[in-house]
C-alpha positions as CSV (number, residue, x, y, z in Angstrom):
1,M,247.6,-157.8,-77.3
2,T,249.8,-155.1,-79.1
3,V,253.4,-155.0,-78.4
4,N,255.3,-152.1,-79.3
5,A,259.1,-151.4,-80.2
6,T,260.7,-148.5,-79.3
7,M,264.1,-147.0,-79.7
8,P,265.9,-148.9,-76.8
9,K,268.7,-147.6,-74.7
10,L,272.1,-149.2,-75.6
11,G,274.8,-147.4,-73.8
12,M,275.0,-144.7,-70.6
13,T,275.3,-142.1,-72.5
14,M,272.8,-142.6,-75.5
15,K,269.6,-140.1,-76.2
16,V,269.1,-140.8,-79.6
17,G,269.3,-142.9,-82.8
18,K,268.9,-143.7,-86.4
19,I,266.9,-146.4,-87.5
20,S,269.4,-147.5,-90.5
21,K,267.4,-151.1,-91.6
22,W,264.3,-152.8,-91.1
23,Y,264.6,-156.4,-91.7
24,K,260.3,-157.1,-91.8
25,N,258.2,-154.9,-93.7
26,E,254.6,-153.9,-92.6
27,G,251.9,-157.6,-92.9
28,D,255.0,-159.3,-92.3
29,S,255.4,-162.5,-89.7
30,V,257.1,-161.5,-87.1
31,E,258.3,-164.2,-83.9
32,K,260.4,-163.0,-80.4
33,G,263.5,-162.5,-80.5
34,E,263.9,-162.2,-84.5
35,D,266.3,-159.7,-86.0
36,L,263.4,-156.7,-86.8
37,F,265.5,-153.8,-87.5
38,E,269.2,-151.9,-86.9
39,V,269.9,-148.9,-85.1
40,E,273.0,-147.0,-85.3
41,T,273.9,-145.0,-82.5
42,E,277.0,-142.4,-81.9
43,K,278.9,-145.6,-81.3
44,I,277.9,-148.7,-83.1
45,T,275.3,-150.4,-85.5
46,N,273.2,-153.3,-83.7
47,K,270.4,-155.3,-84.4
48,I,267.7,-155.6,-82.2
49,E,265.2,-158.5,-81.7
50,S,261.9,-158.1,-81.8
51,P,259.9,-158.0,-78.8
52,G,256.9,-159.5,-79.7
53,S,255.1,-162.5,-81.8
54,G,252.9,-161.4,-84.7
55,I,251.8,-159.6,-87.6
56,L,254.3,-156.4,-88.2
57,F,250.9,-154.2,-88.5
58,Q,252.1,-151.1,-88.7
59,I,256.2,-149.1,-89.1
60,V,256.3,-145.6,-86.7
61,V,259.5,-144.4,-88.0
62,P,261.0,-145.3,-91.3
63,A,264.6,-146.6,-92.0
64,G,266.5,-143.2,-92.1
65,T,265.2,-141.3,-89.4
66,I,266.7,-140.2,-86.4
67,V,264.4,-140.3,-82.9
68,P,265.2,-140.2,-79.1
69,I,265.0,-143.3,-77.3
70,G,261.8,-144.6,-76.1
71,T,260.3,-143.7,-79.4
72,I,257.6,-146.0,-80.6
73,L,259.4,-147.5,-83.9
74,A,256.9,-150.4,-84.5
75,V,253.4,-151.7,-83.2
76,I,253.4,-155.8,-83.8
77,A,249.7,-156.9,-83.0
78,E,248.1,-160.4,-83.4
79,K,246.8,-162.2,-86.5
80,E,243.4,-160.3,-87.1
81,E,243.4,-157.5,-84.9
82,Q,243.1,-154.2,-86.1
83,P,244.7,-151.2,-83.5
84,E,244.3,-147.8,-84.1
85,R,247.4,-146.5,-86.3
86,I,250.0,-144.3,-84.8
87,E,250.8,-140.7,-85.8
88,G,253.7,-138.9,-85.5
89,I,256.5,-139.6,-82.8
90,Q,254.9,-140.5,-79.4
91,A,257.0,-141.3,-76.6
92,G,256.7,-145.2,-75.1
93,E,259.0,-147.3,-72.8
94,V,262.1,-146.8,-72.3
95,V,264.1,-150.1,-72.8
96,E,267.4,-150.4,-71.7
97,M,269.5,-153.1,-73.9
98,D,273.0,-154.7,-72.8
99,S,275.7,-156.8,-74.7
100,E,273.5,-159.8,-74.1
101,S,270.6,-158.0,-75.9
102,T,271.8,-157.2,-79.2
103,K,273.6,-158.9,-82.2
104,S,277.0,-158.2,-83.4
105,Q,278.0,-155.1,-85.2
106,S,276.8,-154.4,-88.5
107,T,277.6,-152.0,-91.5
108,E,276.1,-153.1,-94.2
109,A,274.9,-150.3,-96.3
110,E,271.3,-150.0,-97.0
111,T,270.3,-150.1,-100.6
112,G,266.5,-150.9,-101.2
113,S,263.3,-149.2,-102.7
114,K,263.5,-145.2,-101.8
115,K,261.7,-145.0,-98.4
116,K,258.4,-143.6,-98.2
117,K,257.5,-140.8,-96.4
118,R,254.5,-140.0,-94.0
119,I,252.6,-137.3,-94.5
120,L,251.5,-135.6,-91.1
121,S,248.2,-133.5,-91.8
122,T,245.2,-132.5,-90.1
123,P,242.0,-134.0,-90.2
124,S,240.7,-130.4,-91.7
125,A,243.6,-130.4,-93.9
126,R,243.0,-133.5,-95.2
127,R,239.3,-132.7,-96.2
128,L,240.1,-129.4,-97.6
129,A,242.5,-130.8,-99.6
130,K,240.2,-133.1,-100.9
131,E,237.6,-130.6,-101.5
132,L,240.5,-128.7,-103.6
133,G,242.2,-131.1,-105.2
134,V,245.1,-130.3,-104.0
135,D,248.0,-133.3,-103.9
136,L,249.0,-133.4,-99.8
137,A,252.9,-134.6,-101.1
138,L,253.3,-130.9,-102.4
139,V,252.2,-129.1,-99.6
140,P,254.7,-128.0,-96.8
141,G,253.8,-128.3,-93.7
142,T,254.3,-125.2,-90.8
143,G,253.1,-127.8,-88.0
144,P,255.0,-129.7,-85.6
145,D,257.4,-132.5,-87.1
146,E,256.0,-130.4,-90.6
147,K,252.3,-131.6,-90.0
148,I,250.2,-130.0,-92.9
149,K,247.4,-127.7,-91.0
150,E,244.3,-126.1,-93.0
151,A,246.2,-123.0,-93.5
152,D,249.0,-124.7,-95.7
153,V,246.2,-126.3,-97.7
154,L,244.8,-123.3,-98.2
155,K,247.7,-121.2,-98.6
156,F,249.0,-123.4,-101.4
157,H,245.7,-123.1,-103.2
158,E,246.0,-119.7,-103.7
159,K,249.6,-119.1,-104.1
160,G,250.6,-122.1,-105.9
161,P,253.7,-124.6,-105.7
162,P,256.4,-123.1,-103.2
163,A,259.6,-122.4,-105.3
164,P,261.9,-125.6,-106.6
165,K,263.1,-127.8,-103.3
166,I,266.7,-128.3,-104.2
167,S,269.7,-129.7,-102.2
168,P,272.0,-127.7,-100.2
169,L,275.0,-129.4,-102.6
170,A,273.0,-129.0,-106.2
171,A,272.0,-125.3,-105.3
172,E,275.8,-124.4,-105.1
173,I,276.5,-126.1,-108.3
174,A,273.5,-124.2,-109.6
175,R,274.8,-121.3,-108.5
176,Q,278.4,-121.9,-110.2
177,E,277.1,-122.7,-113.2
178,G,274.3,-120.1,-113.3
179,L,271.7,-122.0,-113.5
180,D,268.1,-121.0,-113.9
181,I,266.8,-124.1,-111.2
182,S,263.2,-123.4,-112.3
183,I,264.0,-125.0,-115.8
184,I,265.3,-128.0,-114.0
185,T,262.9,-130.6,-113.4
186,G,263.9,-132.4,-110.0
187,T,263.7,-136.0,-109.3
188,G,264.6,-136.9,-105.6
189,E,262.0,-136.8,-102.9
190,N,258.5,-134.7,-103.6
191,G,260.8,-133.1,-106.6
192,K,263.3,-132.0,-104.9
193,I,266.2,-131.5,-107.2
194,T,269.7,-133.2,-106.3
195,R,272.9,-133.1,-107.7
196,Q,272.4,-135.3,-110.5
197,D,269.7,-133.4,-111.9
198,I,272.3,-130.6,-112.1
199,E,275.0,-132.6,-113.9
200,G,272.4,-134.5,-115.7
201,F,271.1,-130.6,-117.2
202,L,274.5,-129.0,-117.9
203,A,275.6,-132.7,-119.4
204,T,272.6,-131.8,-122.1
205,A,273.4,-128.6,-122.7
206,G,275.3,-126.1,-124.1
207,D,277.4,-126.9,-127.2
208,A,278.1,-130.5,-128.5
209,N,281.5,-129.7,-128.8
210,Q,282.3,-128.5,-125.5
211,D,284.1,-130.6,-122.9
212,A,281.9,-132.3,-120.2
213,P,281.6,-129.5,-117.0
214,P,283.8,-131.2,-114.1
215,K,282.1,-133.9,-111.6
216,V,282.1,-132.6,-108.1
217,R,283.2,-135.4,-105.8
218,V,280.6,-136.3,-103.4
219,I,281.5,-137.9,-99.6
220,P,278.1,-138.7,-97.9
221,F,278.0,-136.9,-94.6
222,E,276.5,-139.6,-92.4
223,G,276.7,-142.7,-90.5
224,M,280.6,-142.6,-88.3
225,R,281.8,-139.9,-89.8
226,K,278.6,-137.3,-89.1
227,A,278.5,-139.1,-85.0
228,I,281.7,-137.9,-84.8
229,A,281.3,-134.5,-86.1
230,D,278.3,-134.2,-83.9
231,N,280.0,-135.7,-80.8
232,M,283.2,-133.3,-81.1
233,H,281.2,-130.2,-81.7
234,G,278.9,-131.0,-78.4
235,S,282.2,-131.9,-76.8
236,L,283.2,-128.3,-77.6
237,Q,280.2,-126.7,-76.9
238,N,278.9,-128.4,-73.7
239,T,282.3,-128.6,-71.7
240,A,284.7,-126.0,-70.3
241,Q,288.0,-127.8,-72.4
242,L,291.8,-126.9,-71.4
243,T,294.8,-128.3,-72.4
244,T,298.4,-128.4,-70.8
245,F,301.4,-130.2,-72.2
246,T,304.6,-131.5,-70.6
247,E,307.3,-132.9,-72.3
248,V,309.1,-136.2,-70.7
249,D,312.6,-138.0,-71.0
250,V,311.6,-141.1,-71.5
251,T,314.8,-142.6,-71.7
252,E,314.1,-144.8,-68.9
253,M,310.8,-145.8,-70.7
254,V,312.6,-146.6,-73.9
255,R,315.4,-148.8,-72.4
256,F,312.6,-150.9,-70.4
257,K,310.9,-151.5,-73.4
258,D,313.7,-153.3,-75.0
259,I,314.6,-155.1,-72.3
260,V,310.9,-156.8,-72.4
261,K,311.2,-157.2,-75.7
262,A,314.6,-159.0,-74.7
263,E,313.1,-161.4,-72.5
264,Y,310.6,-162.3,-74.7
265,K,312.2,-162.5,-78.1
266,K,311.3,-166.2,-78.6
267,D,307.7,-165.7,-77.8
268,D,305.9,-164.2,-80.9
269,S,302.8,-164.0,-79.1
270,I,304.0,-161.1,-76.8
271,K,304.7,-157.6,-78.7
272,I,305.1,-154.4,-76.3
273,S,304.7,-151.3,-77.5
274,Y,305.4,-148.0,-75.9
275,N,301.8,-147.5,-75.9
276,D,301.3,-150.8,-74.1
277,I,303.5,-148.9,-70.8
278,I,301.7,-145.4,-71.5
279,L,298.4,-147.2,-70.4
280,M,299.8,-149.3,-67.8
281,A,301.2,-146.1,-65.9
282,T,298.1,-143.9,-66.9
283,A,295.9,-146.7,-65.5
284,R,297.9,-146.5,-61.9
285,A,298.4,-142.5,-62.0
286,L,294.3,-142.4,-62.5
287,M,294.0,-144.6,-59.2
288,R,296.1,-142.2,-57.4
289,H,294.1,-138.8,-58.7
290,P,290.7,-140.2,-59.0
291,I,288.7,-137.0,-59.6
292,M,290.8,-137.6,-63.3
293,N,289.3,-141.0,-63.4
294,S,285.2,-139.3,-63.1
295,T,282.7,-138.8,-65.5
296,L,279.8,-136.1,-65.1
297,V,276.6,-137.7,-65.5
298,G,273.5,-134.9,-65.2
299,E,274.0,-133.0,-61.9
300,E,276.3,-135.6,-60.6
301,I,280.2,-136.4,-60.8
302,L,280.6,-140.1,-60.7
303,I,284.0,-141.0,-59.7
304,H,284.8,-144.5,-60.7
305,D,287.1,-146.9,-58.8
306,S,287.9,-149.2,-61.5
307,V,289.6,-147.6,-64.9
308,H,288.0,-148.1,-68.2
309,L,290.5,-147.0,-70.7
310,G,289.5,-145.5,-74.2
311,I,291.7,-146.8,-76.8
312,A,291.4,-143.9,-79.7
313,V,291.9,-146.4,-83.0
314,A,291.8,-144.9,-86.7
315,L,289.7,-146.5,-89.1
316,S,288.9,-145.7,-92.8
317,E,285.7,-144.4,-92.3
318,G,286.2,-142.4,-88.8
319,L,287.6,-143.0,-85.5
320,I,286.7,-145.6,-83.1
321,V,287.3,-145.8,-79.3
322,P,287.0,-149.4,-77.8
323,K,287.7,-149.7,-74.0
324,L,290.1,-151.5,-71.7
325,R,288.4,-152.4,-69.1
326,N,289.5,-152.8,-65.3
327,A,292.9,-151.8,-66.4
328,E,294.5,-150.6,-62.9
329,K,294.2,-154.6,-62.6
330,K,296.6,-155.7,-65.8
331,N,299.8,-156.3,-65.9
332,L,302.1,-155.3,-69.0
333,L,301.6,-158.5,-70.8
334,Q,297.9,-158.8,-70.2
335,I,297.7,-154.9,-71.6
336,A,299.6,-155.7,-74.9
337,R,297.4,-158.8,-75.6
338,E,293.9,-157.3,-74.9
339,V,294.9,-154.1,-76.8
340,R,295.6,-155.8,-79.6
341,Q,292.7,-157.7,-79.2
342,L,290.3,-155.1,-79.3
343,A,292.2,-153.0,-82.0
344,K,292.2,-156.1,-84.6
345,K,287.9,-156.5,-84.1
346,A,287.8,-152.5,-84.3
347,R,288.9,-153.4,-87.9
348,E,287.2,-156.0,-88.2
349,G,283.8,-154.4,-86.8
350,A,283.4,-156.7,-84.6
351,L,283.1,-155.3,-81.7
352,G,279.8,-155.1,-79.0
353,V,278.1,-153.0,-77.2
354,E,280.0,-153.6,-73.8
355,E,283.3,-152.6,-75.8
356,V,283.0,-149.1,-77.0
357,T,280.3,-147.9,-74.1
358,G,281.6,-146.9,-70.4
359,G,284.6,-145.5,-70.9
360,T,286.3,-143.4,-67.8
361,F,289.6,-141.9,-69.4
362,T,290.7,-141.8,-72.9
363,I,294.0,-141.8,-74.7
364,S,294.9,-141.2,-78.2
365,N,298.5,-141.5,-79.5
366,V,299.7,-140.2,-83.0
367,S,303.3,-141.2,-82.6
368,M,302.5,-143.8,-85.4
369,L,301.7,-140.3,-87.8
370,G,304.8,-138.7,-87.2
371,M,303.4,-136.1,-84.8
372,D,305.3,-134.4,-81.8
373,G,302.2,-133.4,-79.9
374,F,298.4,-131.9,-80.4
375,T,295.4,-131.1,-78.7
376,P,293.0,-133.7,-78.2
377,V,289.3,-132.9,-77.8
378,L,287.2,-134.7,-74.7
379,N,285.1,-137.7,-75.0
380,P,282.3,-136.7,-72.4
381,P,280.7,-137.4,-70.1
382,E,284.8,-138.1,-69.4
383,T,286.7,-135.9,-67.3
384,G,289.9,-136.2,-69.4
385,I,292.1,-137.1,-72.3
386,L,295.7,-137.6,-72.6
387,G,297.7,-137.0,-76.3
388,V,300.3,-139.4,-76.5
389,G,303.1,-137.9,-79.5
390,R,306.3,-139.5,-81.4
391,V,309.6,-140.4,-79.3
392,K,312.2,-138.5,-80.4
393,E,315.6,-138.2,-79.8
394,K,316.8,-134.7,-79.4
395,P,319.6,-132.8,-77.3
396,S,318.6,-132.1,-73.4
397,V,320.1,-131.1,-70.4
398,F,320.5,-134.2,-68.3
399,N,323.1,-134.6,-64.7
400,G,324.4,-130.8,-66.3
401,E,325.4,-132.0,-69.4
402,I,324.0,-131.7,-72.8
403,T,323.2,-134.9,-74.4
404,I,320.8,-136.9,-76.2
405,R,317.8,-138.5,-74.5
406,H,314.5,-139.5,-75.7
407,M,311.6,-136.6,-75.3
408,M,308.3,-137.3,-75.4
409,T,305.2,-134.8,-75.5
410,L,302.1,-135.1,-73.5
411,S,298.4,-133.4,-73.8
412,L,296.0,-133.2,-71.4
413,T,292.9,-131.9,-71.9
414,F,290.1,-131.8,-68.7
415,D,287.1,-130.2,-68.3
416,H,287.8,-127.5,-66.0
417,R,283.9,-127.4,-64.3
418,I,284.7,-130.7,-62.9
419,V,288.6,-130.5,-61.8
420,D,290.9,-127.6,-61.7
421,G,294.5,-127.0,-63.4
422,A,296.3,-127.7,-60.3
423,P,295.1,-131.3,-59.6
424,A,294.9,-132.2,-63.2
425,M,298.4,-130.8,-63.5
426,M,299.6,-133.2,-60.6
427,F,297.7,-136.5,-62.5
428,L,300.2,-135.3,-65.6
429,N,303.4,-135.2,-63.4
430,D,302.8,-138.2,-61.7
431,L,302.4,-139.8,-65.0
432,A,305.4,-138.2,-66.7
433,R,307.6,-139.6,-63.3
434,Y,306.2,-142.6,-64.2
435,L,307.0,-143.1,-67.6
436,E,311.0,-141.0,-66.9
437,Q,311.2,-143.7,-64.1
438,P,309.1,-147.1,-65.1
439,M,309.8,-149.0,-62.1
440,L,307.8,-146.4,-60.0
441,I,304.9,-147.9,-61.6
442,M,305.4,-150.9,-59.6
443,A,305.6,-149.1,-56.2
């Protein structure tokens, strides 16, 4: 019997996924549990195992395609079995997968041959194209998913090929250089003119004595960078974000950290930072203000009894937010140890799915960048995110006198649909008191 491989659901908020790589080709033998394909989500990249054994009869969704969860990606059939081939995007079973069902993160770039694009067309369009001698690969489709209809073939035959296809970047370079793209031969898919085609034309045109035109450095807008952009844009479009600020006198927090540091100075494995103290204080404050430790899923607000803190970690290719789970139950040394382990795994690309999903609140600390404060953007479906600035010595009024104190700016962005300003500010005030007097964290 045939088995369909579908786009799995790798996290509570996952809606779509990108097929970044197939490990098998059509006609290859596959075994159940063997790596079959690789899925890239907004959080992480995972190897997905084959749901059955047999022959990879059909790859329905080619690599590089983004589809909703539950979409049929491939058909696995028994030997000698010839099931009907699937045309276009079709929904199948939604399979929810946990960390035990997926392999470790993989960031390998696909360097294989060019992906073969499926030509979707109606039977009548194929019949007419054959009669008129029209190459369907050149016909732009106007149906769903760019499916070619009979009218598309007739229009192509009567009016001839459409204007040359050109990538946005190539079009901009051609515009700046005043080029006639009709005289340029495209080497991209279906004859599309690419940046390389434009640069090649410019390099061979004009006087030989002229300097070569300046090259444009291109950074692909894809992968983690594209996922971050989509998430940030979606966050701002789909939530009612409000940010409030407060300046905190953290002189006692600085003193507290120095005491802990001195206590464990002989133990190289223990390193306490301001961020560790802030994480512990935030977890305790969230337990006092549970509405801030909530997520909005559909039409329901889920208030969580455990604090799973997201800790933003900057990588060269973007930002990732591993989760410190059950932070409210951990002491300062446990928090410090686990945070460093998560950061190390993030930089090594070794985080699992369970370590980047299921957060209830996020903290983004920019103190190491020398910033005093900023406006953080929510990480949906969470209700709040805390921005932490640097600790800075500055004059301040303390006990009626002007003296030098250690000051720090906190910024809280929250979803005004879920929580009003007053309770959000009460949470921020309590967090500020914990940092002003760290002994209150233990109360």
